[in-house]
C-alpha positions in Angstrom: -107.5 14.7 39.0 -104.5 15.5 41.2 -102.2 12.6 41.4 -101.3 13.4 45.1 -105.0 12.0 46.0 -103.8 8.4 45.1 -101.9 8.4 48.4 -105.1 9.5 50.2 -107.4 7.0 48.5 -104.7 4.2 49.1 -105.0 5.0 53.0 -108.7 4.6 52.8 -108.6 1.5 50.7 -105.7 -0.4 52.4 -105.5 1.3 55.9 -102.2 2.0 57.6 -99.3 0.2 56.6 -95.5 0.7 56.4 -95.2 2.0 52.9 -91.4 3.0 53.0 -88.5 1.3 54.5 -85.4 3.4 54.0 -82.0 1.5 54.8 -79.6 4.1 55.2 -76.1 4.3 56.7 -77.6 5.4 60.0 -80.0 2.5 60.2 -83.5 1.8 59.1 -86.2 4.6 58.8 -89.7 3.4 58.5 -92.7 5.5 57.4 -96.3 4.5 57.3 -98.5 5.7 54.3 -100.4 7.8 57.0 -97.1 9.5 57.9 -96.0 10.3 54.4 -99.4 11.8 54.0 -99.1 14.0 57.0 -95.5 15.2 56.1 -96.6 15.7 52.4 -99.6 17.9 53.5 -97.4 19.8 56.1 -94.8 20.5 52.9 -97.6 21.6 50.7 -98.9 24.2 53.3 -95.1 25.1 54.0 -94.3 25.8 50.3 -97.6 27.6 50.0 -96.3 30.1 52.8 -93.2 30.7 50.7 -95.4 31.7 47.8 -95.5 28.5 45.6 -99.0 28.5 43.9 -100.5 26.1 41.3 -98.4 25.8 38.4 -95.2 27.0 39.8 -92.1 24.8 39.5 -90.3 23.4 42.6 -87.0 21.8 41.8 -85.7 18.9 43.9 -82.0 18.0 43.9 -81.4 15.2 46.3 -80.0 11.7 46.4 -82.1 8.7 47.5 -83.3 9.7 51.0 -86.4 9.1 52.9 -88.0 12.4 52.3 -88.4 11.7 48.5 -92.1 10.2 48.7 -93.3 13.1 50.7 -91.6 15.7 48.5 -93.1 14.2 45.5 -96.6 14.1 46.8 -96.4 17.3 48.8 -95.4 19.4 45.7 -98.1 17.8 43.6 -100.6 18.3 46.4 -100.1 22.0 46.2 -100.8 22.0 42.5 -97.1 22.8 41.8 -94.9 21.0 39.3 -92.3 18.5 40.7 -88.8 19.0 39.0 -86.4 16.3 39.8 -82.8 17.3 39.1 -80.1 14.8 38.9 -77.7 15.7 41.7 -74.6 14.2 40.0 -74.9 17.2 37.5 -72.5 20.0 37.4 -73.4 23.5 39.0 -73.6 24.7 35.3 -75.9 22.1 34.2 -78.1 22.5 37.2 -78.2 26.2 36.8 -79.3 25.8 33.2 -82.3 23.5 34.3 -83.3 26.0 37.0 -83.1 29.0 34.6 -85.1 27.0 31.8 -87.7 25.7 33.9 -88.4 29.0 35.9 -88.1 27.2 39.2 -88.8 29.4 42.2 -87.8 27.1 45.0 -85.1 24.2 45.3 -85.2 21.5 47.8 -81.8 20.0 48.5 -79.8 18.3 51.1 -76.8 19.2 53.3 -74.1 17.3 51.1 -75.4 19.0 47.9 -75.8 22.6 49.2 -72.4 23.9 47.9 -73.2 22.7 44.4 -76.8 23.8 44.3 -75.9 27.1 45.8 -73.3 27.6 43.0 -76.0 26.8 40.5 -78.3 29.4 42.0 -75.6 32.2 42.0 -75.6 32.3 38.4 -79.3 32.9 37.9 -80.9 36.4 37.2 -84.2 35.7 39.1 -84.1 34.8 42.9 -84.5 31.3 43.8 -85.4 30.1 47.3 -83.3 27.4 48.9 -84.7 24.9 51.4 -82.1 22.5 52.8 -82.7 19.1 54.4 -80.3 18.4 57.4 -79.5 19.4 61.0 -76.4 21.7 60.3 -76.7 25.4 60.1 -73.4 26.1 58.3 -75.4 26.8 55.0 -77.5 29.5 54.0 -81.0 28.5 53.4 -84.3 27.7 54.8 -84.4 24.5 57.0 -86.7 21.9 55.6 -87.7 20.7 59.0 -89.0 24.2 60.1 -91.1 24.3 56.8 -92.8 20.9 57.9 -93.1 22.0 61.6 -95.1 25.2 60.7 -97.2 23.3 58.0 -100.9 22.2 58.3 -102.1 18.7 58.7 -105.0 17.0 56.7 -105.5 15.2 53.4 -106.8 17.9 50.9 -105.1 18.8 47.7 -105.5 21.5 45.0 -107.8 20.7 42.3 -106.0 20.5 38.8 -107.1 19.5 35.4 -106.1 16.2 33.7 -103.9 18.2 31.4 -102.2 20.3 34.1 -98.4 19.6 34.5 -97.5 17.3 37.4 -93.9 16.9 36.6 -91.0 18.4 34.6 -88.1 15.8 33.9 -84.9 17.0 32.0 -83.5 14.4 29.5 -80.6 14.8 27.2 -80.9 14.4 23.6 -78.8 14.4 20.5 -78.9 18.2 20.3 -76.4 18.4 23.2 -78.5 20.1 25.9 -81.2 18.9 28.1 -84.9 19.1 27.3 -87.8 19.6 29.8 -90.3 16.9 29.3 -93.6 18.1 30.4 -95.9 15.3 31.9 -99.5 16.0 33.2 -101.3 14.3 36.0 -103.3 12.3 33.4 -100.0 11.3 31.7 -98.6 9.8 34.9 -101.6 8.3 36.2 -102.8 6.6 33.0 -99.4 5.1 32.2 -99.1 3.8 35.9 -102.6 2.1 35.6 -102.1 0.7 32.2 -98.8 -0.8 33.0 -100.2 -2.4 36.1 -102.6 -4.3 34.0 -99.6 -6.2 32.7 -97.4 -6.8 35.7 -100.2 -6.9 38.4 -98.9 -5.2 41.6 -100.4 -6.7 44.8 -100.8 -5.3 48.3 -98.6 -8.2 49.4 -95.8 -7.0 47.3 -92.8 -5.4 48.8 -90.6 -3.5 46.0 -86.9 -2.9 46.2 -85.7 0.4 44.6 -82.0 1.1 44.0 -82.3 3.3 41.0 -82.2 7.1 41.7 -85.6 8.5 42.7 -84.7 11.4 40.4 -85.3 9.0 37.4 -88.6 8.4 35.9 -88.6 4.6 37.0 -88.3 5.5 40.7 -91.2 8.1 40.3 -93.3 5.4 38.8 -92.4 2.8 41.4 -93.5 5.5 44.1 -97.0 6.0 42.4 -97.5 2.3 42.1 -96.9 2.0 45.9 -99.7 4.5 46.4 -102.1 3.1 43.8 -101.8 -0.7 45.0 -100.8 -0.5 48.7 -97.4 -1.9 48.0 -94.5 -1.6 50.5 -91.2 -0.2 49.2 -87.6 -0.8 50.5 -85.5 2.2 49.3 -81.5 2.0 49.2 -79.3 5.0 49.1 -77.6 3.6 46.2 -76.6 0.2 44.5 -74.2 -2.2 46.1 -74.5 -5.7 44.6 -73.7 -7.6 48.1 -76.1 -5.2 50.0 -78.9 -5.7 47.5 -78.6 -9.4 47.7 -78.7 -9.5 51.5 -81.8 -7.1 51.5 -83.6 -9.3 49.0 -83.4 -12.1 51.3 -83.6 -10.3 54.7 -86.7 -8.3 53.6 -88.3 -10.9 51.4 -88.6 -8.7 48.5 -90.9 -9.7 45.7 -90.2 -7.2 42.7 -87.0 -5.6 41.9 -86.1 -3.0 39.3 -82.7 -2.9 37.8 -80.8 -2.0 34.9 -78.3 -4.6 33.1 -75.3 -3.3 34.6 -76.8 -4.1 38.3 -77.7 -7.5 37.1 -74.4 -8.2 35.9 -72.8 -7.2 39.1 -75.4 -9.2 41.3 -74.7 -12.2 39.2 -70.9 -12.1 40.1 -71.7 -11.3 43.7 -74.3 -14.1 44.1 -73.4 -16.9 46.4 -76.2 -19.5 46.7 -74.9 -20.6 49.9 -75.6 -17.2 51.4 -78.2 -15.4 49.3 -81.7 -16.5 48.1 -84.1 -15.1 45.6 -86.9 -17.4 46.6 -89.3 -14.5 47.7 -88.8 -12.6 44.3 -91.7 -13.4 41.9 -90.7 -10.8 39.3 -87.3 -9.2 38.5 -87.5 -6.2 36.1 -84.8 -5.1 33.7 -85.2 -1.7 31.9 -83.1 1.0 30.6 -80.8 -0.7 28.2 -80.3 -4.0 26.3 -79.4 -7.0 28.4 -77.1 -9.5 26.4 -78.4 -13.1 26.1 -75.4 -14.5 27.7 -75.8 -12.3 30.8 -79.7 -12.9 30.8 -79.5 -16.7 30.8 -76.7 -16.6 33.2 -78.6 -14.4 35.6 -81.9 -16.4 35.5 -80.0 -19.9 36.0 -78.1 -18.2 39.0 -81.0 -16.5 40.6 -83.7 -19.1 39.3 -86.1 -16.0 38.7 -87.6 -14.9 35.7 -86.2 -11.7 34.4 -88.9 -9.4 32.5 -87.9 -6.7 30.2 -89.7 -3.4 29.4 -89.2 -0.5 27.1 -90.0 3.1 27.6 -88.9 6.6 27.6 -89.3 9.7 29.9 -91.5 11.3 27.1 -94.1 8.4 27.4 -94.5 8.6 31.2 -92.5 6.0 30.7 -93.9 2.8 29.7 -94.4 1.6 26.1 -93.9 -2.3 26.1 -93.7 -4.9 28.9 -93.0 -8.6 28.5 -96.3 -10.5 29.4 -96.2 -12.7 32.6 -98.8 -15.2 30.9 -96.6 -15.5 27.8 -93.4 -17.5 27.2 -90.4 -15.2 27.5 -88.5 -14.4 24.2 -84.9 -13.5 24.1 -84.4 -9.9 22.9 -88.2 -9.1 23.2 -89.5 -6.2 25.4 -92.9 -7.4 25.0 -96.2 -6.0 23.1 -97.4 -2.5 24.0 -99.2 -2.0 27.3 -103.0 -1.7 27.2 -104.0 1.7 25.7 -100.7 2.3 24.0 -100.6 2.1 20.1 -97.2 1.4 18.5 -96.0 1.5 14.9 -92.6 1.0 13.1 -92.1 3.3 10.0 -89.4 3.7 7.6 -87.8 7.1 6.7 -90.6 8.0 4.3 -93.2 7.5 7.3 -94.4 4.2 5.8 -95.5 1.4 8.3 -93.0 -1.4 7.8 -93.8 -5.1 7.9 -93.3 -7.5 10.8 -89.6 -8.4 11.1 -88.4 -5.2 9.3 -86.6 -2.6 11.2 -88.2 0.9 11.4 -88.4 3.9 13.8 -90.5 3.3 16.8 -93.5 5.8 17.1 -96.1 5.4 19.7 -99.5 6.9 20.8 -101.5 7.0 23.9 -102.6 8.9 27.3 -99.1 8.7 28.6 -97.4 10.8 25.9 -95.8 13.9 27.0 -97.4 17.4 26.5 -94.2 18.5 24.8 -90.7 20.0 25.7 -90.8 23.1 27.6 -89.8 26.2 25.8 -88.8 24.2 22.7 -91.6 24.3 20.2 -89.7 23.2 17.2 -88.3 20.2 19.1 -91.9 19.5 20.3 -93.1 19.7 16.8 -90.5 17.1 15.6 -91.2 14.7 18.3 -95.0 15.0 18.3 -96.5 14.7 14.9 -100.2 14.0 14.7 -100.8 12.6 18.0 -97.8 10.2 17.6 -94.5 10.4 19.7 -91.4 9.8 17.4 -89.1 8.1 19.7 -85.8 8.2 17.7 -85.4 4.4 18.5 -85.1 1.7 16.0 -86.9 -1.7 16.4 -88.7 -4.5 14.9 -92.0 -6.3 15.6 -92.5 -10.0 15.4 -95.8 -11.8 14.3 -97.1 -11.7 17.9 -96.7 -8.1 18.3 -93.7 -8.1 20.5 -91.1 -5.4 20.1 -87.3 -5.9 19.7 -85.0 -2.9 20.1 -82.3 -2.8 17.5 -80.6 0.8 17.9 -81.1 4.4 18.4 -81.8 6.7 15.5 -80.3 9.6 17.4 -77.2 7.7 18.3 -77.7 8.2 22.2 -75.4 5.9 24.1 -77.1 4.1 27.0 -74.5 3.2 29.6 -75.7 1.3 32.5 -79.1 2.4 32.0 -78.2 6.1 31.6 -78.6 8.1 28.5 -75.4 9.7 27.4 -75.2 12.2 24.7 -72.3 11.8 22.3 -72.5 15.4 21.2 -71.0 16.4 24.6 -67.8 14.4 24.0 -67.8 15.4 20.3 -68.0 19.1 21.1 -65.1 18.9 23.4 -62.8 16.8 21.1 -63.3 19.4 18.3 -61.9 21.9 20.6 -58.6 20.1 20.8 -56.1 21.9 18.6 -55.1 18.6 16.8 -58.5 17.3 16.1 -60.2 17.8 12.7 -63.2 15.6 13.2 -64.7 13.4 15.8 -67.5 11.2 16.2 -68.7 9.3 19.5 -70.5 6.1 19.5 -71.7 3.4 22.0 -69.4 0.3 21.8 -70.3 -3.0 23.5 -69.2 -3.5 27.0 -69.8 -6.6 29.3 -70.4 -4.5 32.4 -72.4 -1.5 31.4 -73.9 -2.8 28.2 -72.4 0.1 26.3 -69.2 2.1 26.9 -68.4 5.4 25.2 -65.9 5.3 22.3 -64.8 7.9 19.9 -62.9 8.1 16.6 -61.0 11.2 15.5 -59.2 12.4 12.3 -56.3 14.7 13.0 -55.5 18.1 11.3 -52.9 17.9 8.6 -49.5 18.0 10.1 -50.8 17.5 13.8 -49.9 14.8 16.0 -51.3 13.5 19.2 -51.6 10.2 21.0 -54.6 8.3 22.2 -53.4 8.6 25.7 -53.1 12.3 25.4 -56.7 12.6 24.0 -58.1 10.4 26.8 -56.4 12.6 29.4 -57.7 15.6 27.7 -61.3 14.4 27.9 -60.8 13.0 31.4 -59.8 16.4 32.4 -63.0 18.2 31.2 -65.6 15.5 31.5 -67.0 13.3 34.0 -65.4 9.9 34.1 -68.9 8.1 33.7 -69.5 10.0 30.2 -66.0 10.5 28.8 -64.7 8.2 26.1 -62.7 5.2 27.3 -61.1 4.5 23.9 -60.3 6.7 21.3 -59.4 5.6 17.6 -57.2 7.9 15.4 -58.3 7.3 11.7 -57.0 8.5 8.5 -60.4 9.4 7.5 -63.9 9.0 8.7 -66.5 6.6 6.9 -69.0 9.0 5.3 -72.0 8.8 2.8 -72.1 10.5 -0.5 -73.2 13.8 1.0 -70.3 13.8 3.7 -72.3 12.5 6.6 -70.2 10.4 9.1 -71.4 6.8 9.2 -71.4 6.0 12.8 -72.6 2.4 12.2 -69.3 1.8 10.4 -67.2 3.2 13.2 -69.1 0.8 15.6 -68.0 -1.9 13.3 -64.4 -0.8 13.4 -64.5 -0.9 17.2 -65.7 -4.4 17.0 -62.6 -5.7 15.0 
């Protein structure tokens, strides 16, 4: 059941082809599926020599680099658990993930060595460091040497369907990340089920600009193995570069979050750029406004399909169908094999058109949260995943996302926990109460806004508070506007009404 086998089966089915084209600053790197397999097998045997065995966690903290596919496959090939770590996190956050996961090995790259090394220094248990790069100024084991001493072949460690394949940490409303446990069966079944809707073909050429440490990037890699797809990978997102690549490399399928589509629409020049090769543009991760959607489709002359999912579902729950008219605001019906219900606060299923919490069931649903039995019990009840998202279903069974029960902010496709900013604001000597919400933003879909009530007799300006949060938080997650209120809108029992704060921002 080892997911790594799908690369091997793809080679037998489709033969040798260029599976990855990496377009970096130093030029193009082309890797065939056979070369990725060779390097993945060498990595598997290399980490085995370091003591990694079935079930051990191997953390990977890298940006979008050409080694990512072989790393994913090589770790799983050895029966170990792949743990992608967002490289933009702070050393403290990375250290928390390494400690909580029990990772025994970290693979990183030269430009991130300092950050990862600092994260490791704070750990009680030793963690082996493997570094991708040519310099020797850092302390760590060279990645290239690990592969050079590895074996070649196409074998893999036998695993059970319910064995872990991947750990992915995601932020929640609790203020600290949770390790989502995904099995080999979770990932494979979700990939196969989703493909029944969007039908990947061997002639396809995917364009990946999202970080490969995101679940969407991992899904795209496995689809390329399953269906013989070629993938073009970019180090990051640049609207002009993306438009050039789409035309120059005849891209057929793209994956974007709304912010990217907005930037591309602004950069698009019909006299220079062309989307004629694209048969499907996919938008996920956050709502896309109707105005932006219609403008983009008119500019590009390409249909934009929406999907809905979450890491805990491996990730896909719904996809708009290619054989149905596109409905504004819909993310489509559930993919095959996934059941979906909307319920009220009492757990009763609501009628079509009514809002309720989205709960879902299927083979892609996670095994649970690592080391967090209480949170697992809250999220998984009688086989159903309680997403915390709010939506409504129409008469055709298509889902519309209307909000998030847990108040997560989705900015540019990335989840932002309001609790981080709230906790910081509460530490300010002049602040009595604080609430952080997502507010509409034309560029990111949502931006971070905060409302505060000051302590009696204290004075502070909005600019002072913005400078305060900017000093302690990354600019992407820090509030960009702070309202100073006389009092917070609250329920009868004293709970702050965030929906009313959002309305205040809209005025």
